[in-house]
TIMI-2910 file (N, C-alpha, C, CB; in pm, 1 decimal, decimal comma, always signed):
<rs>
+----------+----------+----------+----------+----------+----------+----------+----------+----------+----------+----------+----------+------+
!      n_x !      n_y !      n_z !     ca_x !     ca_y !     ca_z !      c_x !      c_y !      c_z !     cb_x !     cb_y !     cb_z ! resn !
+----------+----------+----------+----------+----------+----------+----------+----------+----------+----------+----------+----------+------+
! +12267,5 ! +15507,9 !  +3035,4 ! +12326,3 ! +15361,9 !  +3021,6 ! +12242,5 ! +15270,4 !  +3051,1 ! +12437,5 ! +15331,9 !  +3100,4 !  Met !
! +12167,2 ! +15285,7 !  +3183,0 ! +12100,4 ! +15165,2 !  +3244,1 ! +11970,7 ! +15140,0 !  +3199,0 ! +12091,8 ! +15174,3 !  +3384,4 !  Lys !
! +11901,9 ! +15272,3 !  +3159,5 ! +11779,4 ! +15254,3 !  +3064,9 ! +11819,8 ! +15184,4 !  +2931,1 ! +11712,5 ! +15399,8 !  +3029,4 !  Ser !
! +11906,6 ! +15212,4 !  +2874,9 ! +11939,1 ! +15132,9 !  +2764,1 ! +11955,4 ! +14988,3 !  +2776,1 ! +12047,7 ! +15178,7 !  +2714,5 !  Ala !
! +12029,8 ! +14964,2 !  +2872,3 ! +12058,5 ! +14810,5 !  +2916,5 ! +11932,5 ! +14744,3 !  +2951,8 ! +12157,4 ! +14797,3 !  +3046,5 !  Ser !
! +11852,6 ! +14800,4 !  +3026,8 ! +11732,3 ! +14737,0 !  +3062,2 ! +11622,1 ! +14719,9 !  +2937,5 ! +11673,9 ! +14820,4 !  +3178,5 !  Ala !
! +11647,9 ! +14799,0 !  +2850,3 ! +11561,6 ! +14806,3 !  +2713,5 ! +11614,5 ! +14671,2 !  +2632,3 ! +11595,1 ! +14966,4 !  +2614,0 !  Ala !
! +11741,4 ! +14672,3 !  +2617,7 ! +11807,5 ! +14549,7 !  +2576,7 ! +11737,3 ! +14413,0 !  +2659,2 ! +11974,5 ! +14569,0 !  +2611,6 !  Met !
! +11755,4 ! +14410,6 !  +2773,8 ! +11707,6 ! +14324,6 !  +2842,4 ! +11563,9 ! +14268,8 !  +2807,9 ! +11718,5 ! +14372,9 !  +2956,3 !  Lys !
! +11453,4 ! +14357,0 !  +2849,1 ! +11353,4 ! +14329,5 !  +2790,0 ! +11310,0 ! +14308,3 !  +2642,9 ! +11303,9 ! +14396,1 !  +2830,6 !  Ser !
! +11391,9 ! +14366,8 !  +2560,6 ! +11389,2 ! +14282,5 !  +2423,7 ! +11406,7 ! +14168,9 !  +2407,0 ! +11460,7 ! +14310,2 !  +2344,6 !  Ala !
! +11542,5 ! +14118,8 !  +2459,3 ! +11577,6 ! +13987,7 !  +2456,8 ! +11485,5 ! +13868,5 !  +2527,9 ! +11703,4 ! +13990,9 !  +2511,9 !  Ser !
! +11423,9 ! +13922,6 !  +2636,5 ! +11320,0 ! +13873,5 !  +2690,7 ! +11189,1 ! +13843,7 !  +2597,3 ! +11295,7 ! +13959,6 !  +2791,5 !  Thr !
! +11151,6 ! +13951,2 !  +2523,6 ! +11032,2 ! +13944,9 !  +2431,0 ! +11076,5 ! +13841,0 !  +2316,9 ! +10992,3 ! +14100,9 !  +2366,2 !  Thr !
! +11207,9 ! +13865,0 !  +2270,6 ! +11221,8 ! +13757,1 !  +2182,4 ! +11247,1 ! +13616,1 !  +2216,6 ! +11310,0 ! +13787,9 !  +2109,4 !  Ile !
! +11306,0 ! +13571,9 !  +2337,0 ! +11275,6 ! +13453,3 !  +2385,4 ! +11147,3 ! +13423,1 !  +2407,9 ! +11334,6 ! +13434,3 !  +2484,0 !  Lys !
! +11032,3 ! +13464,3 !  +2440,2 ! +10901,7 ! +13438,6 !  +2472,8 ! +10831,1 ! +13409,9 !  +2340,4 ! +10840,5 ! +13553,7 !  +2551,6 !  Ser !
! +10890,7 ! +13485,0 !  +2249,3 ! +10837,0 ! +13469,2 !  +2115,0 ! +10910,4 ! +13343,4 !  +2054,8 ! +10859,6 ! +13604,6 !  +2025,3 !  Ala !
! +11016,1 ! +13305,3 !  +2073,2 ! +11058,6 ! +13171,3 !  +2026,0 ! +11017,8 ! +13050,5 !  +2098,3 ! +11194,4 ! +13167,1 !  +2021,9 !  Ser !
! +10982,2 ! +13073,6 !  +2224,2 ! +10889,5 ! +12951,9 !  +2289,3 ! +10760,7 ! +12972,7 !  +2229,0 ! +10871,6 ! +12952,9 !  +2461,7 !  Thr !
! +10703,1 ! +13052,2 !  +2201,4 ! +10583,7 ! +13037,6 !  +2142,4 ! +10564,5 ! +12962,5 !  +2011,5 ! +10541,0 ! +13154,5 !  +2129,0 !  Thr !
! +10668,5 ! +12971,8 !  +1925,2 ! +10693,8 ! +12931,3 !  +1829,4 ! +10719,5 ! +12770,7 !  +1824,5 ! +10782,9 ! +13008,8 !  +1795,3 !  Ile !
! +10818,8 ! +12760,3 !  +1929,6 ! +10839,2 ! +12607,3 !  +1953,2 ! +10696,2 ! +12524,5 !  +1973,3 ! +10934,7 ! +12587,1 !  +2093,0 !  Lys !
! +10629,8 ! +12595,9 !  +2053,3 ! +10501,8 ! +12544,7 !  +2108,2 ! +10395,4 ! +12510,7 !  +1992,1 ! +10441,0 ! +12654,7 !  +2208,4 !  Ser !
! +10373,6 ! +12596,4 !  +1907,5 ! +10327,1 ! +12604,2 !  +1789,7 ! +10339,8 ! +12499,0 !  +1706,0 ! +10369,9 ! +12696,8 !  +1740,0 !  Ala !
! +10489,8 ! +12456,4 !  +1689,2 ! +10509,5 ! +12369,0 !  +1609,5 ! +10494,4 ! +12240,5 !  +1666,0 ! +10617,2 ! +12388,4 !  +1556,2 !  Ser !
! +10513,6 ! +12227,8 !  +1788,4 ! +10503,3 ! +12122,0 !  +1868,0 ! +10332,2 ! +12076,0 !  +1848,5 ! +10556,5 ! +12167,2 !  +2026,6 !  Thr !
! +10249,4 ! +12171,1 !  +1842,2 ! +10123,4 ! +12134,3 !  +1822,6 ! +10086,2 ! +12088,1 !  +1663,4 ! +10043,1 ! +12251,0 !  +1871,6 !  Thr !
! +10180,7 ! +12162,2 !  +1592,7 ! +10139,9 ! +12093,0 !  +1459,4 ! +10190,2 ! +11939,7 !  +1441,2 ! +10201,3 ! +12179,8 !  +1336,8 !  Ile !
! +10265,5 ! +11925,7 !  +1500,9 ! +10338,8 ! +11797,6 !  +1471,7 ! +10271,6 ! +11692,9 !  +1539,2 ! +10484,8 ! +11798,9 !  +1513,6 !  Lys !
! +10180,0 ! +11726,8 !  +1660,8 ! +10094,2 ! +11630,1 !  +1713,9 !  +9990,2 ! +11621,5 !  +1625,6 ! +10049,3 ! +11656,2 !  +1846,2 !  Ser !
!  +9924,4 ! +11733,3 !  +1556,3 !  +9809,1 ! +11729,1 !  +1482,7 !  +9835,8 ! +11627,3 !  +1337,8 !  +9769,2 ! +11890,5 !  +1450,2 !  Ala !
!  +9953,1 ! +11635,6 !  +1306,9 !  +9993,6 ! +11608,8 !  +1189,6 ! +10022,4 ! +11428,7 !  +1222,7 ! +10129,4 ! +11718,5 !  +1143,0 !  Ser !
! +10058,7 ! +11400,1 !  +1350,2 ! +10048,8 ! +11264,8 !  +1389,9 !  +9883,1 ! +11203,1 !  +1407,9 ! +10132,6 ! +11258,6 !  +1529,7 !  Thr !
!  +9809,4 ! +11287,5 !  +1439,8 !  +9666,7 ! +11235,1 !  +1480,0 !  +9624,0 ! +11219,1 !  +1328,0 !  +9558,5 ! +11350,3 !  +1584,9 !  Thr !
!  +9671,5 ! +11294,7 !  +1250,5 !  +9582,7 ! +11291,8 !  +1093,1 !  +9650,5 ! +11151,8 !  +1034,0 !  +9623,0 ! +11458,7 !   +962,0 !  Ile !
!  +9804,0 ! +11117,1 !  +1077,8 !  +9832,9 ! +10999,6 !  +1001,6 !  +9778,9 ! +10894,6 !  +1059,2 !  +9964,6 ! +10975,5 !   +981,8 !  Lys !
!  +9765,3 ! +10874,3 !  +1236,5 !  +9698,5 ! +10774,1 !  +1283,2 !  +9532,9 ! +10734,8 !  +1221,2 !  +9703,3 ! +10807,6 !  +1424,6 !  Ser !
!  +9485,9 ! +10866,4 !  +1217,7 !  +9317,8 ! +10853,5 !  +1148,0 !  +9321,1 ! +10782,3 !  +1035,9 !  +9241,0 ! +10995,7 !  +1099,0 !  Val !
!  +9413,9 ! +10872,5 !   +921,5 !  +9429,7 ! +10791,9 !   +786,3 !  +9471,3 ! +10645,8 !   +777,2 !  +9527,0 ! +10857,1 !   +708,4 !  Ser !
!  +9554,6 ! +10611,3 !   +864,7 !  +9580,4 ! +10462,3 !   +925,0 !  +9470,7 ! +10390,2 !   +946,3 !  +9647,6 ! +10458,4 !  +1053,8 !  Gly !
!  +9403,4 ! +10438,4 !  +1018,2 !  +9247,7 ! +10357,5 !  +1059,0 !  +9178,7 ! +10378,6 !   +962,5 !  +9156,2 ! +10404,2 !  +1186,1 !  Thr !
!  +9172,8 ! +10445,1 !   +853,7 !  +9071,5 ! +10469,8 !   +754,2 !  +9131,3 ! +10380,4 !   +653,6 !  +9048,0 ! +10626,2 !   +707,8 !  Leu !
!  +9268,6 ! +10335,9 !   +644,7 !  +9307,6 ! +10258,6 !   +545,0 !  +9286,6 ! +10100,5 !   +577,7 !  +9447,6 ! +10295,4 !   +516,1 !  Asn !
!  +9307,8 ! +10111,8 !   +729,2 !  +9308,2 !  +9938,1 !   +762,3 !  +9113,7 !  +9904,3 !   +749,3 !  +9393,8 !  +9895,2 !   +984,9 !  Ser !
!  +9043,8 !  +9956,2 !   +734,4 !  +8912,0 !  +9880,7 !   +693,5 !  +8914,9 !  +9854,2 !   +557,6 !  +8782,2 !  +9957,1 !   +722,1 !  Pro !
!  +8969,2 !  +9916,5 !   +470,8 !  +8968,7 !  +9918,8 !   +329,1 !  +9053,9 !  +9786,0 !   +279,5 !  +9032,6 ! +10062,3 !   +276,3 !  Ser !
!  +9163,6 !  +9762,3 !   +390,3 !  +9246,7 !  +9650,2 !   +337,3 !  +9194,5 !  +9522,9 !   +399,1 !  +9401,8 !  +9669,1 !   +369,5 !  Ala !
!  +9072,2 !  +9547,8 !   +521,3 !  +8987,1 !  +9440,1 !   +544,6 !  +8918,7 !  +9367,9 !   +458,6 !  +8911,9 !  +9469,9 !   +611,5 !  Ile !
!  +8866,0 !  +9504,0 !   +379,6 !  +8746,6 !  +9457,7 !   +305,9 !  +8813,5 !  +9409,5 !   +150,0 !  +8621,3 !  +9594,6 !   +296,8 !  Met !
!  +8910,6 !  +9422,2 !   +141,5 !  +9003,4 !  +9384,4 !     +6,8 !  +9008,2 !  +9235,8 !    +38,3 !  +9177,1 !  +9464,1 !     -7,4 !  Arg !
!  +9064,1 !  +9179,6 !   +161,7 !  +9082,9 !  +9060,5 !   +211,7 !  +8962,5 !  +8985,6 !   +207,1 !  +9133,7 !  +9067,8 !   +334,4 !  Tyr !
!  +8880,5 !  +9028,5 !   +293,4 !  +8755,3 !  +8957,2 !   +291,3 !  +8685,5 !  +8931,3 !   +142,2 !  +8660,3 !  +9038,7 !   +380,9 !  Ala !
!  +8703,7 !  +9043,2 !    +38,0 !  +8624,3 !  +9024,4 !   -102,0 !  +8724,7 !  +8906,3 !   -165,1 !  +8614,2 !  +9188,7 !   -212,9 !  Ser !
!  +8868,2 !  +8903,5 !   -137,7 !  +8927,2 !  +8845,4 !   -201,7 !  +8915,4 !  +8668,7 !   -158,7 !  +9047,7 !  +8918,2 !   -196,7 !  Gly !
!  +8858,4 !  +8639,7 !    -46,4 !  +8832,9 !  +8529,7 !     +5,6 !  +8687,8 !  +8478,1 !     +8,1 !  +8882,8 !  +8538,6 !   +119,1 !  Asn !
!  +8610,4 !  +8580,2 !    -74,9 !  +8480,6 !  +8522,5 !   -101,0 !  +8462,1 !  +8433,2 !   -218,5 !  +8390,9 !  +8624,0 !   -113,6 !  Ile !
+----------+----------+----------+----------+----------+----------+----------+----------+----------+----------+----------+----------+------+
</rs>
């Protein structure tokens, strides 16, 4: 019985570490998408400036 409970504990520890890895991966994906959004926002702003400038010429 002791070995069975030890196996259960190690299994639950493995599951916990896996879920932690999944959480950190999703955090990395979120930060990457935030970076992509900020980059696309930076790309949009020069085109808006160009449109404004061409409208005022």
